[in-house]
N, C-alpha and C positions, 0 to 999 in steps of 0.2 A: 829352706835353702833355695835359694834361686838357680837353676840352671839354665842355661842360654838356650835358646831353642836351636832344633837341628834345622843346618843352611841348607841342606839337599831335599831340594824342594821334591822330586823325583819320585821320594820314598814315603811321604807320610802327610797326612793332614788332616785338620779336625780339632775336636776335644781330646787329649789324650787321659784326662781323668776317669778311672773308673770307679770312684766314688765309692768303692767295699767290694765294687764286682769282682769276684776271682773266677770267673767261668772262663772258656777257653778264647778270650779275648774277643766277646761281642760287643762291646764296647771300645776298642783299640780302633783307631781309624788309619788303617795303613792304606798306600796306592798299591791296588793290586793289579797284576801287568793284562790284565781284561779291560781295566776302568775304562780307557781310550775308546774301545770298541763297542762296551756297553752303552757308552755316553754318545751312540751316533757316529761316532771319528770316521773318515774317510780310509778303507782299506785300499792301498796300493796296487794294481794287478801285479798277478802272480807272475813269476817265467815260467815259462814253456819249452819246451822243443826238447832235441836229445842233450845231454850233457854228457860228460867225463868227469871221473874220478881217479885221481893219481896218487899213488902213494908212494913215500920216497924210497922204496926196496924196488921199486921199478913196476909196480903191479898197476892193471889199468882195469877199470871198471866204466861199462857205457850204461847210461839209465836214461831218467827224464828228471829234468828239472820242475820245481814248483817252490811254493812260498817267494823269498823275494827274489828281485832280480840282482845279477852280482856273482862276483865268488866267494867259494866260501873255502876258510883254511884253518889249520891249525893241526893240535894232535889228536890221532883217530883213538876212538876210545868207545867199547860198548857197555851198556847196561841188557841187563837180563829180566827187568820187570816187565810184566806181561800187562799191567796197569799203571798209572799213575804217570802218564806222560807227558801232563801238564806242570805237575810239579818236579819234573827233571829238569824241564826245560826253563823251570823259572829258579831253580837252585843256583845260587850263585857260585858253587864249588864246581861247575863245569866251566866258569868263566875261560875263554883259550880254547877250548877244545871242540872237535868237531864230535856228536853224539851218534854213535849209530846205535840201534835199535834192533836187538835179537827177535824179537815178537815181531812176526810178518805183516800184522795190522795194525798198523797205531793211526789213531784218530777216529775210530769206531764211534766213541760217544762224545766227538767234540770238544771243544773250550767252555768252560764254565765260569760265570762271573764270582770273582772270590775266592779261586780256590788255588789261585796263585801261590809261591813261597817266596817273590818277591815283585817287585816293580818293573822287572825287566826279563828278556829270555836271553839267555849266557851265551848258551854254546854259539861258536862263530860258523857252523854248519850244520846240518843235520841228515843222516842218511836212514835210508828206512826201503824196506819191503815192495809194503804198499802202505801209500799216504791215502787215506780214507776221503775221498772230496766231499761225500753226502753223509757226515754224521747222525745217528741214529739216538737222539735223545731230546724229549722234551725240555732241558733246562741248556740246551746247547746254544752258544748266541755266533758259535764260528767254526769252520772249519779248522784243520791243522794246518792247511797250507796259508789262508787266511791269517791267521794267529800268527805266522812266522812272518808273513809278506809286511804286516802294520809294523813288528820289529824290526824291520830290514836284516833278516837271517834269512839268508838261502839255506834249499834243500834239495834233496837228487834220490829221486825213489827207482823202482824197478831194479835194483842191484841186490845183487846178490850178497844178503848180509851174513850170511851161514858160513860162505867161504871167508869173509872178510874177518870173522868173528874167529875162524880157525886158525887164519893168518898171524892175528894178534896175538890169540893164546899162543902159540907156539915161537912167534918171534919178538914179541913184545910191539910195543904201541910206538908207532910211525906219525911222524908228519906227513901234511896231504894236504892237497887241493882239488876244488873242482867247480866245473863252470862249463859256459856252451861249448860243446864240441868242437866250433870253428876256432873257438880259443886255446886249442890244445897246444901248439907250442908254445904261446906267452903261459902257458899255467906251465908248464916243464918248464920255461926259464925261473916262472917266478917262486918254484918248488925249491930250484937248486938253491936259491938266494934267502929261503925261508928260516926263521930262526924258532927256537924252544918258544911256545908261551912262558915258560915257567922263568925265563929269564927276565921277563918283567914283573912288576909290583901288583900282582893279579890282588891282592889282598887291600891294597889303597884303592884299587877302579872298584871296588864290589862295596865297601864299605861308607856308613856314614860320614859326616867331617866332625858333628859338636854335638856333644850328651845330652841325652832328652831323658827326663822320666816318662815312662811308660803308664804306670798306674799308680799315681801318687794318691797317698792316702788310701792303698788297700789295705782291708781287715779279712778276717777268717769271718765263717760264720756265726761266732760269738761275738764279733765286733772286735775284735783285738787284731791291733796293726799287725801285717804281715813283716819281717824282717825284711830290711834291704839289701839286695845286693848289686854289686856292676856286673854289665853283660859285657864282656868285650867284643864287638862287632867286626869278625873278621871275612865275613859275609854269612851271615846269619841270615836262617832259614825263619818265617814266619811263625810257623809252629812250634818252633823253640821257644821263641819269646812268649806266644800265648801259652805255653805249658810250665816255661817259669813263673807267668804272673799267677798261676795258679797257688803257688806256694811263697810267693815273695812279691814284695815291691820294688820294681827293675828299673835301674837307671842303664839304659842302652848307651854305649859308650865306644867310642872311635879305638880303632886299632892302636891310635897314637900316644893311648892315654898313659901315664905314668902311675904307677903304684900310689906315689903320693898324692898326685890328681883325684886317684879314685876313692881312697881313704877319705879324702876331703868332701865326699859327697856324706859322709858319715855312713858308710858299707858295712855290713856283718860278714860280708863273702863275699867272693868274687867267681865269675863263670867265664869260660873263654869256648868259642863257637868255631864252627866248621866254616871254610873257606877252601879258596882254589891257589894251586900252585905248589910251589917247593916250600917246606915248611922252615927250611934253612937261609931262605931268600935273607940277604941283609936290609931289607926293608922294613914296611910295616909288622910283618910275620916274626922277625927279632925283635921289634919292639913289646909286641904282645908276649913273646916270650920273657923277656927282661922283668914285665910286670907282673907274670906270673911266678918267676923266682923269688922275686920281694916278694909277693904275698903269701906265700908259702915261707920264707924266711922269718917272717912275722908271725906266724902262728896264725893267719888266716886261714879258714876252710875254703877248697878251691877245688872247681870240677870244671874239666875239659871235656868236648866232643870232636870228634873227629878231628881237625888242624889243631884246636885247640888240647887234644891227647897229643900229637905230634911235637906240638910247642913244649908241654911238661914233660915230655920224654928227653929233648935236648937240652931244659933246662935242668935235668937229672943227671946229665953224663952220657946220657945213650946218644948215639948217632941215627939218624934217618934216612931212607934210601929211598930210590923209584922201583917199585915195582915192576915188574913182566907186563903185567896187563891191569894190575889193580883188583879191587871188588866194587863193583856196581850192580844194585840189584837191590831188591825185595825179599831175598830170599838166604844170605851167608848165616850158615848155622855157627854161633859162637858157644864157646866150653868155658863155663864157668870154673876156674880150677879148685876155688872154694868148696862149689857144693857138689860139684861134677854135672849141674845142668846145663842142657843144652838147649840158647836160645836160638831164635828164627830172625834173623835183625835186616834192617836197611841200612845198604850203604852206598859209600860213593868218595872213593879215596884211591888216587893211584901212588901215594907215600908211604912207609910204613915206617915203625920204630924196631930199630933192631932187637931181635930176643939179648939178652945180656949174656945167655949161655949158648945160645942155638946160633948167635949173630943175623944174618942177613938174609933169611930165607923168600924164595920166591922171586927173586932181585931180578932187575930188567939188563937183558944185554950189557945195555950200557955201562953197567957199573957206578953210575949215577947215585954218590952219597954224600953226605955232610962230613966234613972233618971230624976227628975224635975229639970231644969237648970235654968240659969240666961240670962237676956237679955243682950249679950256682946257688942251689939253697940249703946244702949238706945233707938232707935226710935221705935216707935208704928207702930204694923204691923196689917193688915186687911185681910180675907180672901177674894180673887175676886174671884176664881173659882172652883165649887163642882160638884163632881160627880153626872151626873141625876140617877144613877141608886140607890146608897148607901149615897149619899150626903157629901163622904169625903173630902178633902182638896184639891184640883186641883192647887192652884194657888195661891200665896198671893203679896199684894203692900205693901211696907212702906209708912207711911201716910208722905208728905211733904217730901219725898225723890224719887231719879232718881234709883228707883228698884224696882224689879217686880221679880220672879220666877213661873214658871208651873212644873206641876207632870208631863205633857204628852212631846211628841214630836212633835214641829211645824216642823221642818225639815221633820221628817214622811216618810223617806225610807222606804219602796215601797209607801205608802200614807195613808190618805188620806192628803189633803193639806188646812183645813180648817184653821190650825192655821198657816199657814206659815207666814201671815202678823205681827207676834209677833217681829220677827226680825226687820221689819221695826221700829216696834214701839221702839225697843231697839235703833238703829238709830236716830230716831226723838226725843229719849229722850236725848241722848249722847250730839245731836246739840242743843237743847234747853237747857241744864244744861250750855254750853259753849258759849253762845248766838249765836250761828250760827257758830260758828268756831269747832276748832279740839280741 
């Protein structure tokens, strides 16, 4: 079967055939967000001078501008990772947000070629305490500020990020703007008219447009063809694709893909990725939700990560809701209710699936949530994982079905790797579902 090539030229290039190689994607030609810099692309002059950060609750912070010239705007969120800032900046799930790093020194080891999670930088602004201007690593090709400037993303430093984090933890995520201090009055007017990025179809913004086979003809170490799956891209991270390619032949599909289209590719299972925004948005997220529901109804094995988890929750008749400040970082403890084991996980989400019994835990003061819905596939769902800190739902299993989802990231670039075996669980589930075959 011939699948049309992807049309989005900024996402990938080169020969997509792995020819049997099932490593972590060494032969997959993906456009990395650093490619332009590595090939000698010109980095625009960075912003400089005093800047001001304004929050919708009236809070005001003065700092120093860096990165791209211009204004930053979006929903202010924070992430607690001490490392992995390049992976966070290139994670499509941050689309529409202004990303605050709680660790005070960001940019220490610079920017490295080939370690991004996508072809772009997705936050609409970056807030840090100290942006390191002279990174100390032999493999660094640019500083944090140069990387942001190249991708036209503004930043502001010398900000009391601890104060911002405490404020967001207590009162919830808020809209914000920042820019040159001489623009403060104009920034205030702009903030008053700013609308939530969650109203946008962010999934459509960050996903591919046409399907493509990632590793056509992939085989295992014995030369046996790997089962083929469709990976629905709602803002997929590269390392998810690499991880899936270790166990499957992967057809990378846009979120507009219907289940009938996905099945026409000769797949044995369906996967749904992470992504930004409100899972109940009526655009591409809802289309992906319906595709998941149809796959479950047809008794096909299904796995979902992050937004994919939330979409299956909606398809199962559960509500989703906006969290007070979400979970973003590489140190989130989750409890497997079946084994009692605690896993340390990497996460990036601002919405959650409501617990069938406890309801909406750690909810945002706005009360934003999806309307009550119906179970679109008719199967019973149970909670498998919960967050050890706030008991929010972190994973679902469908009873007597080869279907499960997790809110956290098993591919965990840059780590930790406690949950990586979940990809093996999915492969085992697919093999068992088809009696050991493909």
